[in-house]
VEXDREN-2710 file (C-alpha; in Angstrom, 1 decimal):
% VEXDREN-2710
k/r/px/py/pz
1/MET/117.8/105.3/67.4
2/PRO/121.7/104.3/66.6
3/GLY/124.0/105.3/69.4
4/GLY/121.7/105.5/72.2
5/VAL/119.7/108.8/73.5
6/PRO/121.1/111.8/72.0
7/ARG/123.5/113.9/74.3
8/TRP/120.8/116.8/74.8
9/ARG/118.1/114.4/75.8
10/ARG/120.3/112.9/78.7
11/CYS/119.8/114.6/82.2
12/ARG/121.9/114.3/85.2
13/LEU/122.1/115.7/88.8
14/ASP/124.5/118.5/89.2
15/ILE/125.2/119.6/92.4
16/ASP/127.9/122.7/91.8
17/SER/129.8/124.7/94.0
18/GLU/129.2/127.9/91.8
19/GLY/125.8/129.6/91.2
20/PRO/122.7/128.8/93.1
21/ALA/124.3/125.6/94.2
22/ALA/126.7/127.7/96.2
23/PHE/123.7/128.6/98.5
24/GLY/122.7/125.0/98.8
25/ALA/120.3/124.6/95.9
26/VAL/120.4/121.5/94.0
27/GLY/120.3/121.6/90.1
28/ILE/119.2/119.3/87.5
29/LEU/120.3/120.0/84.2
30/CYS/118.5/118.7/81.1
31/GLY/120.1/119.3/77.6
32/ARG/120.1/123.1/77.8
33/ARG/117.9/123.8/80.4
34/ALA/118.6/124.1/84.3
35/MET/116.3/123.7/87.1
36/TRP/117.1/124.6/90.4
37/PHE/115.4/123.6/93.6
38/ALA/116.6/126.3/96.3
39/PRO/116.9/125.5/99.8
40/CYS/114.6/126.1/102.5
41/VAL/114.8/129.7/103.6
42/ARG/110.8/130.5/103.6
43/GLY/108.3/128.6/106.1
44/PRO/108.9/124.7/106.8
45/CYS/111.7/123.0/104.9
46/LEU/109.9/120.6/102.2
47/MET/113.1/118.6/101.8
48/SER/113.3/117.9/105.8
49/ASP/113.2/114.1/106.8
50/ALA/111.4/115.0/109.9
51/LYS/107.8/114.7/108.5
52/PRO/106.3/114.1/105.0
53/VAL/104.7/117.0/102.9
54/LEU/101.3/116.8/102.3
55/HIS/100.7/118.7/98.8
56/ILE/97.1/119.8/97.9
57/CYS/96.1/121.2/95.0
58/VAL/94.4/124.6/95.7
59/THR/93.3/125.1/92.0
60/CYS/91.5/121.9/91.6
61/ARG/87.8/122.3/90.2
62/ALA/86.9/118.7/90.2
63/GLY/85.0/119.8/86.8
64/LEU/82.6/122.0/88.4
65/PRO/82.2/125.5/87.4
66/VAL/83.9/128.1/89.2
67/VAL/81.4/130.3/91.5
68/GLU/82.3/134.2/91.7
69/GLY/83.5/134.7/95.0
70/GLU/83.5/131.1/96.3
71/PRO/86.9/129.3/96.8
72/VAL/87.2/126.2/94.4
73/LEU/87.1/122.9/95.7
74/GLY/90.9/122.1/95.8
75/ARG/91.4/125.5/98.1
76/ARG/88.1/124.5/100.3
77/MET/90.0/121.1/100.8
78/PHE/93.1/122.5/101.6
79/ASP/91.7/124.8/104.2
80/ARG/89.9/122.3/105.6
81/ALA/93.4/120.1/106.0
82/ALA/95.1/123.0/107.5
83/ALA/91.9/123.4/110.3
84/VAL/92.5/119.6/111.2
85/ILE/96.1/120.1/111.5
86/ALA/95.9/123.3/113.5
87/GLY/93.5/121.0/116.1
88/LEU/96.5/118.5/116.4
89/ALA/99.2/118.8/119.1
90/ASP/101.4/117.5/116.9
91/ALA/101.0/117.7/113.1
92/PRO/101.9/114.5/111.3
93/VAL/102.6/116.2/107.9
94/VAL/103.7/119.6/106.8
95/LEU/101.1/120.9/104.5
96/HIS/101.9/122.5/101.2
97/PRO/99.4/124.3/99.0
98/VAL/100.2/123.3/95.0
99/VAL/98.9/124.9/92.1
100/CYS/97.8/121.9/89.6
101/LEU/99.0/118.6/90.4
102/GLY/98.1/117.7/86.5
103/ASN/95.5/115.1/87.7
104/CYS/92.3/117.2/86.6
105/ALA/90.4/114.3/85.1
106/GLN/90.5/112.5/88.6
107/GLY/88.9/115.4/90.6
108/CYS/90.8/117.3/93.5
109/SER/93.9/115.7/94.3
110/ALA/96.5/115.5/96.8
111/ALA/100.1/114.1/97.1
112/VAL/102.4/113.0/100.4
113/SER/106.1/112.8/99.8
114/GLN/109.2/112.7/102.1
115/PRO/112.7/112.1/101.2
116/GLY/114.0/108.5/101.0
117/LYS/110.0/107.1/100.6
118/TRP/107.5/106.5/98.0
119/SER/105.6/109.6/96.7
120/TYR/101.9/109.2/96.4
121/LEU/99.1/110.8/94.3
122/LEU/95.7/110.7/95.5
123/GLY/92.8/111.8/93.2
124/HIS/89.1/111.9/93.6
125/MET/89.1/113.9/96.6
126/THR/86.6/116.4/98.2
127/PRO/87.0/118.6/101.5
128/ASP/85.3/116.0/103.1
129/HIS/88.4/114.0/102.8
130/ALA/90.6/116.3/104.7
131/ALA/90.6/114.4/108.1
132/ASP/91.1/111.0/106.4
133/LEU/94.2/112.8/104.2
134/VAL/96.0/113.7/107.3
135/ALA/95.5/110.3/109.1
136/TYR/96.8/108.7/106.2
137/GLY/99.8/111.2/106.3
138/ALA/100.5/110.0/109.9
139/ALA/100.3/106.3/108.5
140/PHE/102.6/107.2/105.7
141/ALA/105.1/109.1/108.3
142/ALA/105.1/105.9/110.3
143/SER/105.5/103.5/107.3
144/GLU/109.4/102.9/106.7
145/ASN/109.1/103.2/102.8
146/GLY/106.0/105.2/102.5
147/THR/103.8/102.1/101.4
148/VAL/100.3/102.6/103.4
149/TRP/98.3/99.4/102.4
150/ARG/94.6/99.8/101.7
151/SER/93.8/97.8/104.9
152/GLY/95.6/100.9/106.4
153/ARG/93.7/103.6/104.9
154/ALA/90.6/105.0/105.7
155/ASP/87.7/103.5/103.8
156/SER/87.3/106.8/101.9
157/LEU/90.9/106.5/100.9
158/ARG/90.9/103.0/100.0
159/ASP/90.5/103.6/95.8
160/ALA/91.9/106.9/96.1
161/ILE/95.8/106.3/95.0
162/VAL/96.5/107.3/91.4
163/ALA/100.2/106.8/91.2
164/ARG/103.1/105.7/93.1
165/ILE/106.3/107.6/92.4
166/PRO/109.9/107.0/93.6
167/GLY/110.7/110.1/95.9
168/PHE/113.9/111.8/96.1
169/GLY/117.0/109.9/97.2
170/PHE/114.3/106.6/97.3
171/VAL/116.4/103.4/96.8
172/GLN/114.4/100.2/96.8
173/LYS/115.6/97.4/98.4
174/GLU/115.5/94.2/96.0
175/THR/114.3/91.2/97.3
176/ALA/115.0/87.7/96.3
END
């Protein structure tokens, strides 16, 4: 397209002193739409540098039919991960439920993120992966940039990585 990207398609980060930003929210303006990310006021802060956040999709069905009165597979995986974390003296991750990670074709999904590190989307999960997922979160926390090589993951998670995404504030160091 001549002249580059149309002005209404350009996105920019906007930290304003008025509106929601006055309360610490960060806004992203894309054309005519604005999205605000509010500061942490309820529960643990998801933008904290202290621990990575383990997001588990609680609506994942993994292609299975919904059985009346039973939680879907993703909710059971979340509940099992919560039980694993509750049994630890010091949880390596903050557990956060998510409504749909958009990875439906690849079964139950989870993601791990932390400011300044790569974020990872994992698929092909079941509730049986909960303990391995929490252990993966611990390895992710110990990693400088979030990378946990295949050899550092449990066997059940060796092929679970679906995507690697730059996290909020992530800056990759260039190598020669």
